[in-house]
C-alpha positions as CSV (number, residue, x, y, z in Angstrom):
1,X,-70.8,-23.3,42.4
2,X,-69.0,-25.7,44.5
3,X,-65.7,-27.3,44.5
4,X,-66.9,-30.1,42.7
5,X,-69.4,-28.5,40.4
6,X,-66.4,-26.4,39.6
7,X,-64.2,-29.3,38.4
8,X,-67.1,-31.1,36.5
9,X,-67.6,-28.0,34.3
10,X,-64.0,-27.6,33.8
11,X,-63.5,-31.0,32.7
12,X,-67.0,-31.0,30.6
13,X,-65.5,-27.7,28.7
14,X,-61.8,-28.7,28.2
15,X,-62.4,-32.3,27.7
16,X,-59.8,-33.2,30.2
17,X,-60.6,-36.0,32.6
18,X,-62.0,-35.3,36.2
19,X,-58.9,-35.8,37.9
20,X,-56.7,-33.7,35.5
21,X,-59.2,-30.7,36.0
22,X,-58.9,-31.2,39.4
23,X,-54.9,-31.3,39.5
24,X,-55.2,-28.1,37.7
25,X,-57.4,-26.3,39.9
26,X,-55.6,-27.4,42.8
27,X,-52.5,-26.3,41.4
28,X,-53.5,-22.9,40.6
29,X,-55.0,-22.5,44.3
30,X,-51.3,-23.8,45.8
31,X,-49.2,-21.3,43.5
32,X,-51.6,-18.3,44.6
33,X,-51.2,-19.4,48.4
34,X,-47.4,-19.8,48.0
35,X,-47.0,-16.8,46.6
36,X,-49.2,-14.8,49.1
37,X,-47.1,-16.4,51.8
38,X,-44.1,-14.6,50.4
39,X,-46.0,-11.3,49.7
40,X,-46.3,-11.6,46.3
41,X,-49.1,-10.6,43.7
42,X,-50.3,-12.9,41.3
43,X,-52.0,-11.9,38.2
44,X,-54.3,-14.1,36.3
45,X,-55.2,-12.9,32.8
46,X,-58.8,-12.0,32.3
47,X,-59.6,-12.6,35.8
48,X,-57.8,-10.3,38.2
49,X,-54.8,-9.7,40.2
50,X,-54.6,-11.4,43.9
51,X,-53.0,-9.5,46.3
52,X,-50.9,-10.1,49.7
53,X,-51.2,-7.6,52.4
54,X,-49.6,-7.6,55.7
55,X,-52.6,-6.1,58.3
56,X,-51.1,-5.2,61.4
57,X,-51.8,-5.9,65.0
58,X,-54.7,-4.0,66.5
59,X,-57.5,-3.9,69.3
60,X,-60.5,-5.6,68.5
61,X,-63.7,-6.5,70.5
62,X,-65.3,-9.9,71.5
63,X,-69.0,-9.3,70.4
64,X,-70.7,-11.7,72.8
65,X,-69.1,-10.5,75.7
66,X,-67.6,-6.5,74.7
67,X,-64.0,-7.7,75.9
68,X,-61.1,-6.2,74.2
69,X,-59.1,-8.5,72.2
70,X,-56.1,-7.8,70.5
71,X,-56.1,-9.2,66.8
72,X,-52.6,-10.6,65.8
73,X,-50.8,-9.5,62.2
74,X,-51.8,-11.2,59.4
75,X,-51.6,-11.7,55.6
76,X,-54.9,-11.1,54.0
77,X,-55.7,-12.0,50.2
78,X,-57.5,-9.5,48.0
79,X,-58.7,-9.9,44.8
80,X,-58.9,-6.7,42.3
81,X,-61.4,-7.9,39.5
82,X,-60.2,-7.6,35.7
83,X,-61.8,-4.8,33.5
84,X,-62.7,-8.0,31.3
85,X,-64.7,-9.6,34.4
86,X,-66.5,-6.9,35.1
87,X,-67.7,-5.9,31.9
88,X,-68.9,-9.4,31.6
89,X,-71.1,-9.6,34.6
90,X,-72.7,-5.8,34.2
């Protein structure tokens, strides 16, 4: 499902205007992003927990040339799916 389709589906299911549904989704993404930058977890009931993790610097390889490169330290965001979602999809 694409972003625009998700917005339309949320608007249809909730009775919101598409602009309001878009604002709600954008706000959720913004909150998750801000928390991830700070290293905080975000738990969304019946969906899962977004965890921000600092990945240390490491050595990698350029697949095209085989040359060694340094991959800088960075934050990675992981989603641990809730039991509710796991049961619903299986």
